[in-house]
Steps between C-alpha positions, in 0.01 A plus 500: 500500500790734577625478138151580371492820706868599465558840345726803518421852615491617136281808446496464122366147535236628741387761246469233229306277742267782605421613146433143386291439811287811455436426132397141569300573813297756306454263206412215735250727678331562164476128434408381849314791659369708212702801615653757264245428226543122507227239465558306822567137577191332354512683166877453470468128578231470234716677243809292582313169497233550230679733259863399545444135593715516814409237762331658802777415746763667281275799436452548875875463558574762234262747663631432851866508394448853376301624800685320781834496318474875452418549867788271601739700286382831643579391855792279398358175639597182315615717211656212309177298509291805406731577209490137384119498499486822301770378260310178427180697443676736259672217314167324449343829386773546239478143372119475506400849383755771434757336272240492222505882495876539472748684715353849528209618710202637313590867536312612189193281549547329163563146630237262635703452820815589691850374428731362766756777563345586840507134599874475427568793732289335767685170456835679536391666826364171629828326419691771686289451812512119476881513488575787740201498737285784624770757580483784751193583708358149469350255744724237339804705599383525861411130523827384341700686767331315790 
């Protein structure tokens, strides 16, 4: 458990963790709670299962990994696990949906969907946290010292 929590007092790493955590908490809150203009858990589950053909257990895990993983990253608790959950969700999103639309996001509104450039940035940040831990100002940092 100590290796899972181990991290350094790196402020830059903490900034990366916090930004990733805020983005995914907010996105997860859209999916799970209907906050910030989202549709909520039931509608998101229906879309993931009926429209995308994702099995219900994996759809629920994707929603929860974003909400709870984002929250975990914000406070720096089990940052490596949170980052792994988000990374898996993003990798599946790229392979199942976004690769068909190419690399670039749909800035001009001319594509039928979004490319995967955002997902690559997310995967890079997740990899950083999985390798280095949660960084400064994290619960992981406090727990790994005890």
